BAVOMAR-14000 format. One record per residue: residue in three letters; x, y, z of N, C-alpha, C, CB in turn. Coordinates in steps of 0.02 Angstrom, whole numbers, plus 50000, padded with zeros to 5 digits. Glycine has a CB too. Layout:
<sites>
ALAXYZXYZXYZXYZ/...
</sites>
This chain:
<sites>
MET508115017752395507615018352346508095021552297506925022452367/VAL508215018152227508455021152176508125027552164508445017052125/LEU508325032952149508015038952125508335040552052508125045052179/LYS507805041351991508095043351942507795049151915508155038751902/VAL508665053951882508365059051858508495059451772508625065151899/PHE508115062651742507955061751663508295067851661507135061151628/PHE508975069451627509235077051609509345076751554509805080151639/PRO509175085451500509235084451450509705087051429508845084951424/SER510195082551382510795083251380510975090951339511055076551348/CYS510525094751309510525101151305510775106051337510135102251302/CYS510455105351389510565110151448511385108851501509805108451501/SER511695102551472512455101951512512785108351515513015097051474/SER512765113451457513325119251459512545125951481513915120651352/ALA512165124551509511545129051538512085132951598510725123451578/GLU511905138851594512195143251660511785142551692512365150251662/SER512085143251783511945141451844511035145951857512705144451899/GLY510855140251885509925142651903509705136351934509295144451821/ILE508855136051924508585129251953508235127151890508055129652024/LEU508155120751908507935114951887507125116751868508095109251944/ILE506945115951823506145114851823505815108051785505805121351785/GLY505535105151794505265098251749504585095951797505995090351746/ARG504515088551794503925086851837504395081551871503155084051799/TRP503875078351931504105074351988503565069051967504085077952071/ILE503705062151950503475057951960503505053352023503585056351917/SER503045053452057502985050952118503185044452122502395051552141/GLU502695039052090502505033652067503275029752046501945035052008/GLN503335034252005504295029251981504805030952032504825032551892/ASN504695038752065505355041952109505865044652038505865034352170/SER505325048351985505905050251940505705056751931506025046151873/ALA506175060751920506145067651912506385068951830506655071351972/VAL506105071051798506025073251725506185080451727505275071851695/ILE506915082951716507125090251680506885092451635507675091051658/LEU506395095651607506395100151570506585105851545506175100551572/ALA506955111451578507285116651566507505119351629506935120951529/VAL508025122651611508435126451674508355134351674509295124951669/VAL508145138451723507945144851725508495146251762507255146651751/HIS509035150851712509505153251747509595160151774509925151951717/PHE510005163051826509925169551849510025174551812510245170551894/PRO509905180351843509395181051891508585183251861509685186551940/PHE508415180451918507505179151918507145181451991507285169451910/ILE506635180051989506285184552024505875177552047505915191651981/PRO505905175452120505395169152129504785168452128505425166852175/VAL504435174552116503695176052116503525173352052503485184052124/GLN504045177651991503825178651940503715171051905504245183651910/VAL504265168551928504435160351929503865156751933504865157951988/LYS503705156251999503095152952010502275156151982503125152452084/GLN502285160751954501605163351908501805160951837501445172851908/TYR502445160351806502585156651734502405149551739503365157151710/LEU502695146051792502395139451802501625137051800502595137851860/SER501365140151857500585141251857500365140751811500325146251875/GLU500595147251745500095145951680500435141051639499935152851632/ILE501035137851646501135134051606500815126351621501775134751599/GLN500535126251694500165117251718499355121151698500275113251845/ARG499205127151689498445127851658498625127551594497985134851673/VAL498935129051548499025126751481498995118851460499635129251464/THR499455117151487499905108751472499525105051515500845107551496/LYS499075107451572498875102251618499485097151651498355098051578/VAL499975098651640500685094851656501045100251730501315095151565/SER500915094551792501155098251851501965099651851500955093951915/VAL502045104651805502775106051806502935111451862503015108651733/SER503495109751898503785112251972504505112351967503585107352037/VAL504745117952015505495118152034505715113352080505685124452063/LEU506135106352026506325101452079507085103652114506355093552044/GLY507465106252087508155107952119508615113152075508585100752127/SER509315114352108509595117452076510235115152032509655121452112/TRP510445120551986510955118551944511625122751941510655118351881/SER512165119851949512595124251952513105123551914512745125052004/ASN513325127751856513875125251808514645123851847513965131451745/SER514765125751884515555127551887515715128451975515745136151836/LYS516265126451990516615125952063516565130152113517225125952061/GLN516645135752064516745143452077516045146352111516905147752000/GLU515485144452074514815147052082514745143152120514325147752033/LYS514985138452130514585134452176514615135152258514755127752160/GLU515145138852258515385139852337515145146252326516265138752367/SER515065150752303514895158052311513965158452315515275162952234/LEU513795152452271512865152752272512655147152320512425150652185/SER512925142852369512895138152413512375140752456513525136752445/GLU512475145752484511935148952545511275150152500512235157552588/PHE511055152552444510645154352381510315150252373510905155652322/LEU510655143152348510425138252325509995134652383510965134652296/GLU510315134852437509705132752505509195135352505509845134252574/ASP509055143252497508755145052511508295144052455508925149452535/LEU508395143752407507995142352369507555136752367508265142552330/GLY507845131352406507575125652422506865126552461508085122052461/THR506815132152523506515133352543505945138152522506785133452574/ILE506055140252468505585147152434505225141552386506135155352380/PHE505455137252372505005131352327504715125252340505325129152282/SER505025123252411504945119052460504675111952425504465122252513/HIS505175109452373504845103352342505515097852372504705104252241/GLU505145093552380505395087352424505505083252384504995084352474/PRO506105078152363506545080752374506925086352327506795076352387/TRP507505089952367507705095552326508415093352286507805102452376/ILE508375092452210508795088252186509425096252177508415082752108/GLN509995094052190510495099452203511225097652135510795098452305/MET511105099252108511625097252030511965100752009511375096051967/SER512705098052002513385104051996513685101551952513925105352057/LYS514065104551906514695102351844515125105651860514625103651765/GLU515765102451873516325105151869516645108351824516605102051881/GLY516945114951818517165116051734517555111251711517595122551718/GLY517665109351652518105104551619517985097051646518875106751630/SER517405096251680517525089251684516755086251678517945087151757/LYS516835078851661516255075851632515815073151690516455070151581/PHE516165071251729515865068751784515315076051836516625065151828/TRP514855074551849514465078051888514055078051967514135078551850/SER514165082452000513795077952057513265079852075514085077252116/CYS512775073952106512065076052106511695073252170511705073352038/SER511495076052204511225075052276510545078352296511745077752324/THR510385075952355509515077652354509585080352449508805067452331/LEU509115083552447509115088952511508165086652546509235100452469/GLN508295083952605507615083952612507765085952681507165077252595/LYS507305092452696507465097852750506825095552783507545106852726/HIS506215093852779505855091552831505505085252838505485095452839/SER505925080652810505905074452835506445072952875505855069952788/ASN505935067252933506145066253003506695061952990505585063153055/ASN506675056952958507285051152949507675053052892507005043152934/PRO507955058852855508275057252807508785053552785508345060352797/LYS508815050952724509045044852703509435045752626508415039852703/GLU510025045452630510415046552555510085040452513511405045752558/GLU510045044652460509645038352404510105040052338508565039952382/GLU510135032252317510555032652256510225033352211510935027952241/ILE510665038552165510425041752116510645040952042510485047152135/ILE510485038551973510315039051918510505043351873509875039051921/LEU510965044851841510805051851795510765048451725511495058751797/VAL510045051051690509765047551636510055054251591508845045151640/TYR510465054251546510475060251482510005057751423511355061351445/TYR509555062251397509055060851332509125066851297508225059451347/ASP509035065451236508775070251180508215073551184508685067351123/GLN508115079551197507365083951213506995083251137507525094151238/ARG507535084551118507035086451028506715080751013507565088150943/LYS507265073951008506895069350989506385066251020507195065850975/VAL506555066051095505845065351146505185067251120505895069951208/MET505405074751118504755078651102504375077651040504905085351101/LEU504655075850977504645074650925504215066450898505325075850915/SER504615061950933504395055950935503695055250965504855052350966/HIS503435049950933502855046050961502985038750969502255046950917/LEU502885036651059503165031651080502405027951051503455031651164/HIS502445022351021501995015950993502075011651050502255011950917/PRO501505008951081501405004151102501414997051078501035005451118/PRO501514990851100501834984551068501234981451056502364979951112/LEU501494981550964500704979850942500374973350949500614981050872/ASP500844967851000500414961851024500374961851086500624955251007/THR499824967551110499744968451180499404963351204499444974351199/ALA499114958951180498694951951210499314947051214497994948351150/THR499924946351199500344942251236500834945051268500584937951203/SER500854953051255501484955251317501334954551392501664963351312/THR501904952751394501934951651487501764959551533502944948651513/ASP501584956551586501344962951643502024967551644501134959651738/HIS502724964751639503234968051643503344972051594503654964751653/LYS503214972051521503144975151452502734980651472502804970451391/ALA502224979851496501694985051502501904989751538501094983051527/ASP501994987451609502264993451658502804995251612502544991351741/GLU503444992351599504084997251560503515002651522504734991651486/ALA503294999951469502905005751404502435009651437502415001951336/SER502165008751513501945014851555502345018251581501595013851602/LYS502995015951599503645022051629503755026051583504415019451649/LEU503755022951526504165027751471503655032351441504545023251405/SER502915029651430502465036251393502405040251451501615034651359/ALA502645041551516502495046151548503115051051573502125043351596/ILE503845047151532504155053951515504035055051449504895054551526/PHE503855051651417503705054551340503175060351335503405048351292/ASP502635058051364502135063851384502155070151401501865062751423/THR502675069451462502875076851496503075079451443503435077551556/VAL503765076251400504135082651358503655084151326504775081851311/ALA503035079251275502815082851208502135086051242502655077051131/LYS501985086351315501575089151319501735096451338501215085751352/SER502305098151346502745103551389503095108251315503515098551453/LYS502665107851247502785110451204502855119951221502275107351160/ILE502385120551236502295128151256502905130651294501645129251303/LEU503195126351343503655129851364504295130051337503695128551415/PHE504485127951263505005128251228505005132051196505165124451203/MET504375137851195504245141251136504515149151175503325140251103/THR504835149051224505205153551262506055151651273504805153751330/ASP506395155651249507015155351256507535160751291507155154251201/ARG508065160051299508445163351330508565171951299509035158851331/TYR508395171751221508485178851211507885182151188508995180151164/ASN507275179751224506625181851218506645188151269506075175851235/ASP506315193951255506305199151314505775197251345506255206751297/GLY505925198251429505635195051490505855191551541505295191751477/PRO505685192651607505875192051674506065182851666505155195051737/ILE506015180451626506035173251650506515170251569505035169251669/LYS507295168151590507735168251545507775158751542508465173451570/LEU507575155851487507565147451480508235146051461507035143951420/THR508445140151465508795135251427508415127951406509405133951467/HIS508415126351361508075120151346508335117551281507325121151344/TRP507975113151218508365113251159508125116651113508475107751134/GLN507915121751116507675127251064508405133351087506645130751086/SER508715132451131509065139051172509405142151111509695136951243/ASP509465141751078509905146651018509125149050986510605141050944/GLY508645149150999508075153750978507405147050934508505161350909/VAL506995150250939506485145950925506325141850825505855151350955/GLU506415138550816506455134150756505905137950705506245125450778/ALA505895141050671505605144750639505715147750564505585147950675/SER505225147350522505335150850455504835154450414505555146350413/ILE505125159050389504635164650378504265164550312504995171150382/ILE504565157750277504215154550205503765150650230504675150150151/VAL503795144950278503515142350298502905145250345503895139150312/GLU502945151450382502385154450418501895157050355502665161050473/LEU502185159050295501855164850237501485156450205502665171450165/MET501745150550204501485146850168500845144750220502005141650139/LYS500935142950288500395141050338499735147050311500735142450434/GLN499955152350320499485159550303498945157250242500065167150268/ALA499545154750198499035157750135498715150050108499575162850056/SER498845144850156498535137950162497785137750177498885134150215/VAL497725144050216496955143250257496545145950194496815148850343/PRO496585150950165496075152250092496055146850053496305158050039/ALA496645144550040496625140549980496455131449995497415141849943/CYS496285130250049496075125650078495115126450087496565125650144/MET495015132050093494475134750123493955133850019494735145150174/LEU494385136149985494075136149922494115128149905494475141349866/LEU494565124149919494945117549877494135114249919496085113449909/THR494005114349986493505111050018492805112149986493525113050089/PHE492745120549978491935121149931491955116749870491735129749897/LEU492455117349838492385114149784492235107349791492875115049750/LEU492645103249833492385094749853491825095449874492765090149911/SER491505099949908490855098749928490395099549880490685102349979/LEU490475102549833490055104549759490075097749716490495111649707/ILE490705095449727490835088449672490365083849716491805084749663/SER490425082649803490135076749826489335078549819490405074849903/GLY489275084049828488425085549829488095083549760488225094349843/ILE488625083849686488465080749630488425076149610488635081549602/CYS488905072049680488945064449632488335062049688489915058249630/ARG488145064249734487595061349776487095064649753487645061949851/SER486955068149686486275067149667485885060949632486195071849631/ARG485365064549631484985058149616485065056949520484025059649648/VAL485425062449514485395059149420485935053049423485765066649341/LEU486355054449472486865046849461486515040349486487655047149511/LYS485885041249505485715035249536485075031549489485495037049617/PHE485175034149417484805030349391484965025949337484395033249379/TRP484795022949300485105018449269485345020949212484775013349260/PRO485665019549160486455016449194486975019849208486815012049154/LEU486915026349227487345029149269487595026449352487045035049270/SER487105022949374487235020549448487505014049427486545020149504/PHE487355008949371487835002949348488625004649340487585000249273/LEU488595009849303489465011649291489675013749357489685018649232/TRP489445018249393489735023049443490035015549498488995029949483/SER489455010249493489475004749551490084999149526488625000549560/LYS490014999849458490494992849421491114996349398490094988349342/LEU491365000249361491915003349356492245003749396491905007649341/SER492925001649407493555003349437493665010749454494075001149394/THR493695013649390493925021949376493395025649409493965024549290/CYS492955023949416492235026749459492405028049548491495019349451/GLU492525020449554492835018749630493145021949622493105012949659/GLN493865022549605494625025849622494325033949644495305025849537/LEU494005036249587493735042949588493535045949649493205043149550/GLY492935041349667492745042649745493215040749797492135038849762/HIS493675036749779494015035349836494685042849855494385026749817/ARG494905043849792495205051349797494965057049803495475052849757/LEU494295055649810493855062349811493895063649897492915061049775/GLN493795055549917493685056450004494385057550023493345049150052/HIS494835056049995495645059150019495745066550026496235057249962/LEU495535069549956495595076049958495265077950005495465079149907/GLN494395077550035493945080850100494615079350162492965075250120/VAL495015073150163495165073550220495605078150228495305068350242/ILE496045078450192496875083850179496525090950171497475081750085/SER495905092150175495635099450160495405103150204495175099750120/SER495075098050242494865101050300495095103450352494585098750318/ASN494965108550389495075114050419495165110650510494385119850396/LYS494845105450502494865102250560495565101150596494555096350548/LYS495675101350652496365098850677496305092050682496605101650744/ALA496935089250672497065081450707497135081550779497745077750682/GLN496775077150795496645077350884497215071450908495645074250914/THR497485066750873497945061850893498445061650840497635055150905/GLN498965056750849499585058250824499275052150744500415055750891/THR499135047150768498905044250715498285046550664498795038850740/GLN497865051850670497575054850638498135059550601497055057250675/LEU498505063450623498985067750586499295062550548499495072250631/MET499585058450574500005053650529499655051050470500245047650569/ARG498865050550466498455046550405498555053450365497485043350421/LYS498375058750397498385065450352498955066150313498355071650392/ALA499485065150330500305064750291500155060350263501045063650327/ASN500075053450250499925049550226499675050750167499675046950257/ILE498995053450162498515053550107498805059050066497735054650130/PHE499195064550096499345069950066499995068150022499415075550116/VAL500465065250044501105060950033500875056749958501275054850109/SER500555052249978500105046949933499885049349852499335045749978/LEU499615055849867499115060149837499505062549773498855066249887/LEU500255065149824500795070549772501145064049731501545076649828/ILE501425060149763501705055449727501295052949685501965050949759/ASP500745050849679500275047449621500215051849580499575045049637/VAL500115059849585499905063049525500685064149501499375070149535/SER501255065549521501815067049509501925060849466502235068549568/LEU501865053349476501935048949434501635048849373501815044449457/GLY500855051149381500435051349322500545056249272499815052149341/ILE500875061549296501335067049260501595063149210501945070849305/LEU501995061049244502825057549192502525052549169503685054249235/LEU501845048449176501885043649129501315049549057501485034249169/MET500895054149080500695057949026501095061248988500315061649041/SER501535064248999502215066748967502555060848925502755069449028/TRP502585054448971502935047548917502755047448856502755040048933/LEU501885046648861501505046448830501115049648754501355046548868/TYR501385058248790501395060748730501955063548686501025064548735/ARG502605060248710503205061548675503375056548619503765061748723/LYS503415058648585503595056448516503095051148483504305053348517/ASN502295054848474501835051148461501645045048474501835051448422/ARG501775043448534501525035948564500965033748568501635034848622/ILE500445039048570499835036148587499685033948493499215042748638/GLY500005038548459499865035048389499985028548383500235037548337/HIS500665027148395500885021048391500565015248427501465021548406/LEU500285018248467499595013648507499225010648482499125016548539/ALA498885015748445498025015648416498265010648371497565023748373/ASP498885011948321499075007548250499165001248284499835009848201/THR499394998848357499404991748349498984988748385499974989048361/LEU498414994548391497954990348446497484985248401497384996148498/ILE497324988048334496804985548292497024978248261496664991148235/PRO497854979448245498244970548220497984965248286499444970548222/MET498384966848337498294964048391497614961648398498474968048438/ALA497024966548394496344963148390496344958748358495844966148370/ASP496454958648292496424953748240496694946748247496724956348189/HIS497494949348270497784942748304497404937848347498284944748346/VAL497154940848379496924937748455496274934448409496684944748539/ALA495984938148372495334934048349495464928648308494854938048312/GLU495934928048257496424923648210496474917448260497264927748190/GLU496664917948310496924914048354496324910348391497364917948398/LEU495764915248417495244912548452494674907848356494774921748512/GLN494694909148327494424905448266494854898848249494444910548201/ASP495574900348263495904893848222495734886848304497144896348194/LEU495784889348355495534886448406494814883848403495614890648454/LEU494364886548395493664883548380493554882048336493194886248387/GLN493894880448288493874876848194494264868748239494724883348098/TRP494774869448272495104863348293494694860348355495874864748312/LEU494194863448389493694861548447493074857748402493394869348496/MET492944862148328492344858848304492614854048265491844863048267/GLY493014850648239493264845448223493244838648270493834847548210/ALA493984835648251494134830548312494734831648348494194823448290/PRO494754836548412495354839748436495764833548470495184846248489/ALA496244831248482496744826248510496454820148469496744825448599/GLY496134818848409495754811548398495344810648436496084805748402/LEU494954814648480494344814348503493604813048462494344819648531/LYS493374808048470492674808248432492004810948487492504799548401/MET491984817448442491494823448487490814820348474491514832848453/ASN490184826248493489724826248467489544832548408489374825548517/ARG489524829048357489864834548295489204840448259490214828348214/ALA488534837848291488044841648294488054846948360487474837248290/LEU488194845348403488394850748455488884856148443488644847748511/ASP489624851648402490084855948415489854861948377490764853348398/GLN489604860448314489594862948268489004870948272489484856948223/VAL488534867948330487954871948334488404877848384487194867348371/LEU488734876848433489144880448476489784882948443489304876248533/GLY490074880948400490734882948359490444888348306491124875648317/ARG489914887248287489494893848244489384900948289488614891048222/PHE489014896748361488954902448385489404908448406488694901048421/PHE489924903848429490544906348452491084912648389490954898348470/LEU490914906848341491274909948286490724919248268491244902448205/TYR490254919048261489784923548251489844929248301489154920448253/HIS490084927748354490014931948417490834934948404489804926848503/ILE491214931748376492104934448339492044938848318492514931248281/HIS491604936948258491534942248196491024949548224491054937348121/LEU490404948948268490194954748285490914959248313489574953448340/TRP491154955948355491664959948399492074963148354492104955748448/ILE492434958448304492934961948265492654969248223493204956148212/SER492064966948215491524970748173491564978248208490684966748178/TYR491364977948272491314983248334491924986048323491234980548414/ILE492574982248308493134985348337493244989748284493734980948358/HIS493094986048218493554989348156493034997048159493524983548059/LEU492474996248167491985002648191492165008648214491615001148240/MET492535005448266492795011048315493565014248296492835007548395/SER493745009548259494495009848240494605018248230494675004848162/PRO494095022348180494675030348171494465033448232494495037248092/PHE494275030148308493865034448353494515032348402492935032448374/ILE494825028048392495445024948459495955029548463495875017048443/GLU496075032848394496735037548451496475043248479497475040848410/MET495895044648462495555050748495495525049648566494825052248468/ILE495125042848581494995038848643495645040548665494785030448638/LEU496065036348660496645036548704496935041848728497095033748681/TRP497135046348665497035052148685496825057048741496845052548657/TYR496165055548735495965056348796495975054748865495665055848790/VAL496025047748859496085042948909496915044748945495985034848869/GLY497565046648875498185049448941498135055448964498955049648921/LEU497575059448938497355065148993497095064749065496855068548965/SER497025059049067496675056549147497205055449193496235048949147/ALA497815054549156498495053349197498545058349243499165053449155/CYS498615064949231498405069949264498235069749349497875071649225/LEU497635066049336497085063949396497635059349447496285058049359/GLY498245055649423498465050749467498625045049409497875048649527/LEU499245040349435499415036349410498935030649421499995036049423/THR498655030949479498195025249491497485026949453498085024049576/VAL497115032749446496695033749394496665029349325496815039849380/ALA497565030949295497555029749252497455020649230498035033349240/LEU497705018449275497895012149274497085007849305498685011549327/CYS496655012449330495925008749330495595009849277495465010649382/ILE495865016249243495545016849165495915009949120495815026149122/LEU496405009349125496665003449077496314996849112497605002949075/SER496304993949161495864989249198495184989949150495754991549287/ASP494904994349162494224993449123494264992349043493775000149135/ILE494724996249021494614994448943494894988948927494864999148894/ILE495334985048974495614976948977494924972448962495974974449067/ALA494424976449018493814974049023493444972948983493554976349049/LEU493204978348935492794979248895493104977748832492544984948903/LEU493714975948812494104973848748494044967148760494884976448737/THR494164963448805493964955248834493324953548845494244953448900/PHE492744958248847492074956648852491794949948807491724962948832/HIS492134948248744491894944248722492164937248742491884945848667/ILE492874938248774493244932048811492754930048855493964933648852/TYR492454934948882492194934048965491444931048937492124943249026/CYS491064932748869490524927148858490624921648828490054929048826/PHE491254921148817491254913548790491444910848860491864911248720/TYR491704910648898491754909948964491194909049003492054914448986/VAL490714912249012490034912049031489684907049006489714917349015/TYR489574907048930489254901448904489604893948913489164903048833/GLY490274892948903490524887348928490334885948978491054887048932/ALA490294888849044490564887249117489854885449125490954893649172/ARG489394888549103488674886849116488494880849082488214892349095/LEU488714878449025488644871448997489164865949023488714872048920/TYR489714868049047490074864549104489834862849169490554867749119/CYS489704867749188489174867549259488724861449253488614874849266/LEU488334862549195487744857949183487814850049186487494859449117/LYS488404850449133488694845049135489064840849199489034846349092/ILE489294843349225489304842449291488814839849337489424847349310/TYR488424844449342487754844049399487514835949347486944853749398/GLY487324835949288487184828849272487644822149280487034829249209/LEU488104824849293488494817549289488654816349350489154816949246/SER488664822449407488664820049496487864818549517488994827649557/SER487294819049454486744817049486486604809849478486224820849466/LEU486754810149388487034802749390487284795049422487324803749378/TRP487914798449474488254794549521488074793149558488624795549541/ARG487594800849594487244799649666486544794349647486944808549705/LEU486434795449578485674790349601486074784649580484764791349551/PHE486634781849537486864776349562486954772949626487254776349544/ARG487354776449673487484774749730486964775149775487944777749747/GLY486344777449759485754779049790485884783949846485434773049813/LYS486204789449834486304793949888485964801249858487164794249907/LYS485704802949899485174810949880485724816049895484314813049944/TRP485444821049827485704829549843485784831449902485254835049822/ASN486374834849925486464837149988486374845949972487244834250022/VAL485714848149992485654855249986486054858350006485234857850007/LEU486134857850069486454862650103487274863950080486374860450176/ARG487444857550070488204858750048488414859849983488584853550063/GLN488104857449936487984860249872488684859649837487694867949875/ARG488934851249839489574848349808489254846849757490004842649840/VAL490014845949695490104845349654490684842449622489964849149646/ASP490664839449589491404836749569491834843049503491244827149526/SER492444840349499492894847549478493094842549419493664851649541/CYS493374848249374493584845449311493924852849273492864841449267/SER494464850749221494664856249199494444858449142495214856349198/TYR494474863449129494004865449063494594871449031493024869649090/ASP494604871148973495154875748915494864881948922495164873448825/LEU494394882448912494134891648895494204895748968493084892548867/ASP494094892949026494324893549100495064894949104494174886949142/GLN495414891949066496204894449066496274903949038496704888048996/LEU496064904348994495864909648947495684915848998495204907048898/ARG495214915449033494904918449086495334920949124494514914749119/LEU495504914449155496074915749201496684921049198496344910149203/LEU496844921349139497394925849108497024931749139497524925849017/VAL496624934949084496264940049105496134940549180495694939849069/VAL495974936349234495694939749284496564940149313494974935449332/ILE497124938749300497764937949329497994946149305498254930449296/VAL497884948049270497944952949228497634959749260497624950849164/GLN497024957249273496674964849293496854962049400495374965749251/GLY497174958949407497064958249470497964960149492496654950049489/LEU498454958849468499094964049443498864971849464499214963749346/ILE498324974149395498204978949401497974983049465497924978649363/HIS497384980249496497334982649550497604982249608496974982149557/LEU498294977049607498504974449643499014982149673498764967349612/LEU499334983549602499654990949615499374997149624500014992449569/VAL498684995749587498245001149620498265002949699497564998949607/ASP497924996749737498074995949802498724997349849497964990449805/LEU499204994949815499924996349832499945005949841500494992549757/ILE499775009449786499825014849806499405018349848499895017349765/ASP498865015949843498395018849888498475019049952497865016449883/SER498645012349975498775010250042499315009750082498605005650046/LEU499905008550030500685012450063500715018350109501125015450003/PRO500895018050173500895023850222501565026050190500875022150313/LEU501635030050130502225033050105502685038350153501995036450043/TYR502235040750175502625044750222502875043650294502315049450225/SER502295039350304502735035350366503405031650357502315029650393/ILE503275029250305504155024450270504605030250261504125019550170/ILE504395035850234505105042050235505145042550297505035050350202/LEU504905046450332504955046950420505205042850442504415047050461/ARG505265035950449505605030150466506235030550436505265024250447/LEU506275032750369506805030650339507415038150352506545028250253/CYS507125043350353507555049050367507715051450438507275054350335/ARG506985049850476507085053350551506665047250596506655062950560/SER507115041750615506825035450642506565038350693507255029450658/TYR506865041550735506655043450786506005046150798507035046650801/ARG505675048150759504935049150753504575043950774504715050450689/LEU504745039350766504125033650766504575027550815503865030150666/ALA504505029450866504795025350933504375020350949504865029450998/ALA504845013850951504415008050976504825007751056504494999650918/GLY505215009351065505555012051164506295013551155505535003951242/VAL506435011751200507225016651226507665010551230507225021751321/LYS508235011651230508905006251248509385011551288509405002451165/PHE509595009151345509965014151386510845011151375509605014051479/ARG511315017251385512025014651375512375016951434512395017151308/VAL512795013351458512855015451525513535019451516512855009251582/LEU513735026551527514085029351521514765026651549513835034051536/GLU515395031151545516055031051587515685033051665516735037551553/GLN516055027451702515915027651777516535029251826515645020651798/GLN516375034351864516855035451922516615033951997517065042651919/ASP517055031852042516815031052106516485037552138517375028552146/GLY516045034752185515605042152211515265046952168516055047052246/LYS515315044752106514855050552067514165044852043515405055051980/PRO513775049252050512935044852010513165041351941512135052051980/LEU512855036151944512695030251889512325033751820512095024051927/ARG512865035851778512535038751707512425035251641512915043851685/LEU511745037251620511435033251558511335037951516510775029251568/LEU511235034451455511215037951404510585033851377511885038451363/MET510035037651374509425035951337509335034751275509055039651342/GLN509265029651222509345031851135508575029151133510075026751068/ILE508235030551074507655029151041507625023751014507495032951001/ASN507305017051013507305011950971506825015050912507055004951007/PRO506995012650851506425014550799506065009750793506605016550734/LEU505305011550765504835005250740505165000650685504125008150705/SER505044996850680505144992650620504944993850557504914987650627/TYR505014991950507504684994850442504054990650431505184994350373/SER504114984650461503444980250440502824983250506503664969550448/SER503074986750554502494989250595502484996250570502594988750679/VAL503024998750549502695006050526502005005250479503295010650477/VAL501994999650429501594996250368501054994450407501924989750325/GLN501094990350449500404987750485500174993650518500474981450541/THR500384999950553500045003650603499715008650562500495006750660/TYR500135011750508499765015950457499665014150390500025021550452/ARG499395008750374499065005850328498545009950332498944999050333/LEU498355013650258497835017150233497245011450206498155022150174/PRO496715013350227496015008250212495905010050129495165010950269/THR495765003550084495635004850015494935003150005496095000949969/TYR494525004249949494075002949943493985002349848493735007549989/SER494254993749841494354992649771493584990049763495024987149749/CYS493474990949706492834986649678492964979449650492484990749616/TYR493594979149645493704969749579493354965249656495134965149543/PRO493504959649621493354954349656493754953249730493474949049609/LYS493724951649787493994950149853494294941649841493324951149918/ASP494054938349806494104929749789494984929649800493784926649684/SER495244926349853495964923449839495964919349780496244918849897/TRP496704918849745496894915449684496574908649707497764915249665/THR496634905949773496424897749779495614898249768496654893749867/SER495284901349781494494902349781494284903949697494254909549839/LEU494814906549670494634908449590494744903149555495044914249556/CYS495314898149575495374895249528494954887049540496114895849515/LYS494634888349610494194882549639493464883949598494114883049736/LYS493264890249592492624891749534492844889349471492414899949521/LEU493504891249452493474890949374493634881549359494214897349334/PHE493764876549403493894870449416493044869249432494514869149477/LEU492684871349457492004869349475491394872049421491894872349550/GLY491674876549388491204879549336490804885449376490664873349304/GLU490844886549427490484892249448490754899449435490394891449515/LEU490284904249406490584910149378490814915449420490164912949337/ILE491444919649389491834922849404491504929449372492454920249389/TYR491154934749407491024939249404491594945549393490674938849446/PRO491834948449338492214954449330492064959749371492184956649271/TRP491664963149403491484967849441491084966149501491194971949404/LYS491294968349559490884968449606490624975549659491174963549638/HIS490164975849687490064983349721490724980349793488904985749756/LYS490944986849812491334986249858490984982149932491584993349865/GLY490434982549944490164982350003489974974049991489534988550018/GLU489774972449930489484966149904489714960549929489564965449840/LYS489454954649952489744949349980489974943549924489244946750032/GLN490534939649938490704936149874490394930149881491444935249859/ASP490034927649841489724920249855490104914649807488834920249837/
</sites>
């Protein structure tokens, strides 16, 4: 039977002592966690390991002995055998490294076995720090994975969990004052920073204050005042209000003093924090760009001429349709009524825009300040402004779509009557045809769709996980690979365990943040189908409302 010994590469230069770790009997494997070097008292070592087991729930024990040089091996051979009797673990692993040699000797000793047999040993080196900090992800397609892959994943999980749960063991190093001197990945001292510790201590009251303010804002948002019309209508329809509520939930998550229980919760908090940080940074950059060189004033000055130009184009289009468009003979009375109705609509809207023109620069100035809340909030405000500025176009679309739908309904009814068919209430089938005004509405829908797509991208993209995958790929492990090192006859097979990082697509799929957008969830195919069938497309929807 093959015995697999997982040995941390950081302990290759440790002084002679005993090997402590976990024995995995199902896999016939030994995971070495640290080396306790001489001198030590066996009773104190047992007490220390029992305390480790109580805290970590990992069965840590003394698995064998470690000798760093040939001279020490000869002088300590009898003492090492006595240690096997004191700690009484079978098999007792004896590892030795000769000075200046890269090949190690590894053997097992079984004193209480009636039929002792020599086992084939495979020595696997692993980077203890990377394994401890990494999180092993199961395969995403678990339903299609074979039993062999699932079994291999469970074996690797046992090794990764052993190292990760033994974090308290790595808090003691050889420079600590105490009877136990350990060698592990933090042998040069526990990694810590005074600045980091001070920031942790200072973040506690800051998080408590932020949590109180957020709870107060949440209480105001849930008050009965916002449930009355028209505040309830605006809160449910405007994408800016939806985005502010979304960011409020994010702030409540990251300011909560409740510790993350799983790796997924921890990564979600980190992704939300990085997303908020980048969002606010981009918003501040946008705000600084807007207020530099009086760009808001130039934007306000170009807004009125642009609205006039759009109105003139619409008026020319309506005048053309009221005549004989493309040489077609139309119903002149109906054309005149509809054309004048639409022209009066445009006149009212332009009058309203010119009435608001003295206040447009001030409105844009205060809208620019909202960018300090984040780029997504500014984009949502831009989407709402586009929806308000194109409201007259949407009114044209509604009137035209209703008339067009009635025309299609009448033609289809006549066609069914001619064929002797009956209207199918369950299927609701109508014929399709193109309509010019729908194309104008489709352009507005595409612009708003692109804006909300950018907002969703910023909100849902797991930026922290992607940066972590880019800078420290071992933190997100999809598996491991083994590389065979140089071999020598009579010596154990030596392998180097390396971590395979998770792919970027899997990172996005695993840690993608949920979004709560309020824009229509219809696909582009569904939108085009509704345009050709004459069905209305609503500019806003409740986030939980079913699309019909």
